[in-house]
C-alpha positions as CSV (number, residue, x, y, z in Angstrom):
1,M,155.4,187.7,80.3
2,V,157.1,188.2,83.6
3,E,159.4,185.3,84.3
4,R,160.3,184.7,88.0
5,K,160.2,182.1,90.8
6,G,156.7,181.5,92.1
7,D,155.6,182.6,95.3
8,G,154.6,180.7,98.5
9,R,153.1,177.2,97.5
10,V,154.1,177.3,93.9
11,D,157.6,177.7,94.9
12,A,157.6,174.9,97.2
13,L,155.9,172.7,94.5
14,L,158.4,173.1,92.1
15,A,161.3,172.9,94.7
16,G,159.9,169.7,96.0
17,A,159.3,167.8,92.7
18,F,161.6,164.8,91.9
19,V,162.3,162.0,89.7
20,A,162.8,158.6,91.7
21,D,166.0,156.7,91.8
22,E,163.9,153.7,90.1
23,V,163.0,156.0,87.1
24,A,166.6,157.1,86.6
25,A,167.8,153.6,86.6
26,L,165.4,152.7,83.9
27,R,166.2,155.9,81.6
28,P,169.4,157.8,82.8
29,D,168.8,160.1,80.1
30,Y,165.3,161.5,81.3
31,R,164.9,165.1,82.1
32,V,161.6,167.2,82.7
33,L,161.2,170.9,82.6
34,L,158.4,171.8,84.9
35,V,156.7,175.2,83.9
36,A,154.3,176.9,86.6
37,V,152.1,179.6,85.1
38,E,150.2,182.0,87.5
39,G,147.7,184.7,86.7
40,L,145.8,183.0,84.1
41,V,142.2,184.5,83.6
42,P,139.4,181.8,83.5
43,G,137.9,182.1,80.0
44,G,140.8,184.2,78.6
45,Q,140.9,184.0,74.8
46,D,143.9,183.7,72.7
47,D,143.1,184.6,69.1
48,T,146.1,182.8,67.9
49,S,145.5,179.2,69.2
50,T,143.7,178.2,66.1
51,T,146.4,179.4,64.0
52,L,149.1,177.8,66.4
53,L,147.3,174.5,65.8
54,A,147.0,174.7,61.9
55,R,150.8,175.5,62.0
56,A,151.4,172.2,64.2
57,E,149.3,170.2,62.0
58,D,151.2,171.4,58.9
59,A,154.5,170.7,60.7
60,A,153.3,167.2,61.5
61,R,152.2,166.3,58.1
62,R,155.6,167.5,56.5
63,A,157.5,165.4,59.3
64,L,155.4,162.3,58.7
65,A,155.5,162.6,54.6
66,D,158.6,160.6,54.3
67,C,158.9,158.9,57.8
68,P,156.4,156.7,59.6
69,V,155.6,158.3,63.1
70,E,157.1,155.4,64.9
71,R,160.4,155.9,63.1
72,L,161.0,159.7,64.3
73,P,163.7,159.5,66.7
74,H,161.8,161.3,69.7
75,V,158.8,158.8,69.2
76,A,161.2,155.9,68.9
77,A,163.0,157.0,72.2
78,W,159.6,157.0,73.8
79,R,158.5,153.6,72.5
80,E,161.7,152.3,73.9
81,A,161.1,153.6,77.3
82,Y,157.5,152.4,77.4
83,R,158.8,148.9,76.5
84,G,161.2,149.2,79.4
85,F,158.4,149.1,82.0
86,G,156.5,146.5,80.4
87,A,153.9,148.7,78.4
88,K,153.1,147.9,74.8
89,P,153.5,151.0,72.4
90,Q,151.5,149.9,69.8
91,R,148.5,149.7,72.3
92,T,149.7,152.3,74.8
93,R,150.9,155.8,72.8
94,N,152.9,158.5,74.5
95,S,151.0,161.8,74.2
96,L,153.4,163.0,71.4
97,E,152.8,159.9,69.1
98,A,148.9,160.3,69.8
99,L,148.9,163.9,68.8
100,L,151.3,163.2,65.7
101,R,148.8,160.5,64.5
102,R,145.9,162.9,65.0
103,A,147.5,165.8,63.0
104,S,146.7,164.6,59.6
105,S,143.0,164.8,60.4
106,G,143.2,167.9,62.7
107,L,144.3,168.3,66.2
108,P,141.4,168.5,68.8
109,Q,140.2,172.1,69.7
110,V,139.5,172.0,73.4
111,N,140.3,175.3,75.1
112,P,142.9,178.0,74.7
113,L,145.2,176.4,77.2
114,T,145.0,172.7,76.1
115,D,145.3,173.8,72.6
116,I,148.5,175.9,73.0
117,Y,150.4,173.2,74.8
118,N,149.1,170.4,72.4
119,A,150.5,172.5,69.5
120,I,153.7,173.2,71.3
121,S,154.2,169.5,71.7
122,V,153.7,168.9,68.0
123,L,155.9,171.7,66.9
124,H,158.8,170.7,69.3
125,R,158.2,167.1,69.3
126,L,158.1,166.8,73.0
127,P,155.5,165.1,75.3
128,L,153.9,167.8,77.0
129,G,151.1,167.7,79.7
130,G,148.9,170.4,81.3
131,E,147.6,170.3,84.9
132,D,145.8,172.4,87.1
133,L,148.2,173.2,90.1
134,D,145.5,174.5,92.5
135,R,144.1,170.9,92.6
136,Y,147.6,169.4,93.6
137,Q,148.3,167.9,96.9
138,G,152.0,168.3,97.5
139,P,154.7,168.3,94.9
140,P,154.6,166.3,91.8
141,R,156.7,163.1,91.8
142,L,157.8,160.7,89.1
143,L,158.0,157.2,90.3
144,R,157.3,153.5,89.7
145,A,154.1,152.5,90.9
146,T,153.2,149.8,93.7
147,G,149.9,149.2,92.0
148,V,147.7,150.5,94.9
149,E,147.9,154.3,94.2
150,A,144.6,155.9,92.9
151,F,143.9,157.3,89.4
152,D,140.6,158.7,89.0
153,T,139.3,158.8,85.2
154,V,136.2,158.2,83.3
155,A,135.5,154.8,81.6
156,G,132.4,154.6,79.6
157,G,131.1,157.9,80.4
158,V,131.2,156.7,84.2
159,E,133.8,158.2,86.9
160,V,135.9,155.4,88.0
161,V,139.1,154.9,90.2
162,E,141.6,152.7,88.7
163,H,145.1,151.5,89.8
164,P,148.3,151.5,87.6
165,E,150.3,148.2,87.0
166,P,153.1,147.5,89.5
167,G,156.4,149.0,88.2
168,E,154.5,151.3,85.7
169,V,156.1,155.0,85.7
170,V,153.6,157.5,86.9
171,W,153.4,160.9,88.0
172,C,152.0,161.4,91.5
173,D,151.1,164.1,94.2
174,G,149.8,163.3,97.8
175,A,146.6,162.1,96.5
176,G,147.2,159.8,93.9
177,V,148.2,159.4,90.1
178,T,148.0,162.4,88.1
179,C,149.3,160.8,84.9
180,R,149.6,157.2,84.1
181,R,152.4,155.8,81.9
182,W,154.9,158.5,82.0
183,N,152.8,160.7,79.6
184,W,150.0,158.6,78.4
185,R,146.7,159.6,80.4
186,Q,146.1,162.4,82.8
187,A,143.9,162.2,85.8
188,R,140.5,163.7,85.8
189,R,141.2,165.3,89.4
190,T,144.0,167.6,88.2
191,R,143.3,168.3,84.5
192,L,143.0,171.9,83.3
193,Q,139.5,173.3,83.8
194,E,137.9,176.2,82.4
195,G,138.5,178.2,85.8
196,T,142.3,177.2,86.0
197,T,144.2,180.3,87.1
198,T,147.5,178.4,88.1
199,A,148.9,175.7,85.8
200,L,151.6,173.3,85.7
201,F,153.2,172.0,82.3
202,V,155.3,169.1,82.3
203,I,157.6,168.7,79.4
204,D,159.3,165.4,79.2
205,A,162.8,164.4,77.4
206,L,164.8,161.5,76.5
207,D,168.0,161.7,74.2
208,P,168.3,163.1,71.4
209,V,166.4,166.2,72.8
210,T,168.6,168.6,74.5
211,D,168.1,171.0,77.5
212,D,168.2,173.6,75.2
213,G,165.4,172.1,72.9
214,M,163.2,171.7,76.1
215,H,164.0,175.5,77.1
216,T,163.1,176.6,73.5
217,A,159.8,174.7,73.7
218,A,159.2,176.3,77.1
219,D,160.0,179.7,75.8
220,E,157.4,179.5,73.1
221,L,154.6,178.0,75.4
222,V,155.1,181.0,77.8
223,D,155.0,183.5,75.4
224,H,151.7,182.4,74.1
225,L,150.3,181.9,77.5
226,A,151.0,185.6,78.2
227,R,148.0,186.4,76.1
228,L,145.7,184.8,78.5
229,G,145.9,187.4,81.3
230,P,147.3,191.0,82.0
231,R,149.4,189.5,85.0
232,V,150.4,186.3,83.8
233,R,153.8,185.0,85.2
234,S,155.8,181.9,85.1
235,S,158.7,180.2,87.0
236,R,160.5,176.7,85.7
237,R,162.5,174.1,87.0
238,L,164.5,171.5,85.3
239,V,164.8,168.1,87.1
240,A,167.3,165.3,85.5
241,A,166.7,161.5,86.3
242,R,170.5,161.8,87.5
243,G,169.1,163.7,90.6
244,V,170.4,167.0,89.5
245,G,167.8,169.7,89.4
246,H,168.0,173.6,89.3
247,E,165.5,176.4,89.1
248,E,165.2,179.0,86.2
249,G,164.1,182.2,87.2
């Protein structure tokens, strides 16, 4: 995998990403590593994704053998963060906890892109989301919702537009919410598709996760994604709730 700064629009999207002050006030320890991956070939296959999922399932079973999922340090930190903006973690589970709870019966197999990032999320115990960057309108922004933002999703098999609760932590672009409740549910509009060629991966972290731990997860992620096209390349940017961000290239 060639790792460098993205060109043009991708570069601008990463540079313009930010974490709003009200989120920083809620969790000063929050950091996000944004990883943009270009050159993916639609329908590209990764013969190792099934093996990677099995490895993640085994790691989850071992982690949970003597410890309930809600007591794992990384999961407990996210439960506390959810309570901070009024969400009930028993009913609204962050993406990491949701995957860990499914591991005993088998992680979902969707497509190589999704399977890879789900496995990396479980292996490194970090919430990790994947988005189709070509469907973005403007840079990603993490903020607390006013309650009027649009979130397009599917409910009961029907496409609907919902709205987040006021104060809810949400990822947005210029067209609306791309992910509700920090890392709970992604919008239909920007989700990864079979034809995705440019993807954005969002790696969330709270203490006790370190920046090095985030980069290690990103390194493994991009190593596996390199198999999904002959000219796959990536760029990344670390943004902290304290307002400090830098590019990695």
